[in-house]
N, C-alpha and C positions, 0 to 999 in steps of 0.2 A: 302700764298705767291703768288700763281698764280693770285688771284683776285687783289692783289696790283699791280702786273706787268701789268695786263690787263688795270686797271684803269689809271695807269701812262702812258701807251702807247696811251690811248685815249685823253690825254692832261690834266688830272686832276693834281693838285699840289701834288707832291710826299710827301711833309711834311704832308699835310692834310690826304692823303690816308693812310700813315703809322701810323699816330696818331689814326685814326678811326679804323684801322684793328689790331693795336697792333703789328706791325712788325718793325724791325729795318730799318731805312732809309738807312743806309750804305749798307745793304744787297740788298735792292731794287735797289739802284743806281748801285751797282756792277753788278747785274744780267741784268740790262738794257743795260749796255755797252758791254756785252759779244757778241761775234760773234754767228751767228745762228748755225754754225757747232761745237760749243764748246761741249766738253764732259769731265767728271770728270776723270782725269788720276789717281786718288788715287785708283780707282777700277780696274785699268788695271794691269794684271799680266804678268810677263816675265818668266813664268815657261816653262821648256822644258821637255815634256813627255819622250823623248828618254833618256835624261840625268837622269831623275828620275828612269827610268827602269833599267839603269846600276847601279844606287845607290841601288835599291831594291835588285839586285843580290848580291852586296857586303854586304848589311845588312844581308841577309839570310845566306851568308857564315859565317859571324861573329857569328850569332845566333846559327848556327849548331855546332860551336866549343864549345860553353859554354851554359849550360842550364840556368845559372843565369846571367842575363844581364839587363842593363837599357840603355836608349838611350844615356846617356852621355858616358858610357863605350864603346858602339858601335861606337860612334863618335870618341873617342880616338883611337880605334883600326883601324878604317877606315882611319883616318887622318895620323896615323903613317905609315900605308902601302902606302898611297899616297905620303907621304914625302919621303919615300925610293925610290919611282918611279920618284920623281922629279915633282910631280903634286901638284897643289894648294890644300889647305885644304877646307873641306866642313863645312859650318856653322852648329853647333849642332841644331839650331832651324829648319833648313831645314831637317836634319835627323829626328827630332821629327815629323815634318809635314808628311814626306814620310812614316815613320813607322806607324803613326796614320791612314793615308789614306789606307794603305794596311793591317791593323789589326795586326801589328807586335809588338805592345807595350804590355809589361807584365801587368797583372792586379796587382793592389796594394795589393790585398788580404784583407780578412775580410769584415765585413759589412760597416765599416767606413774608409777603407783604412788601411795604415800601422799603427801599434800600436805606440803611442807616446813614445819617449825615457824617461827612468826613470830620475827623477830629482836628481842630486847629488850635491846640493848646500849647 
């Protein structure tokens, strides 16, 4: 892709360059029109470490109360408590990410995870 951009900037026809290098012409045209200070915002995160630290404390409190837990039950208990306090709910995927980052997820057990349910059909 970088070769195609360099050749196009030197004045070579975009269609010929793309055909010879096997890259999409639309992608080369798009990248040529981008400003120099452009960066991919899909990689940008809006995570707040202080809020995650508070969430970890809440998660550890829930885990201390019951030895059998999963991230979904932890999310239900945390969101129930937050609802009583008049606070917004925390997404269960965020709770999973925080639990995984801090090593708080339970192991699934066994060599291949949880045993499959018996078929009763």
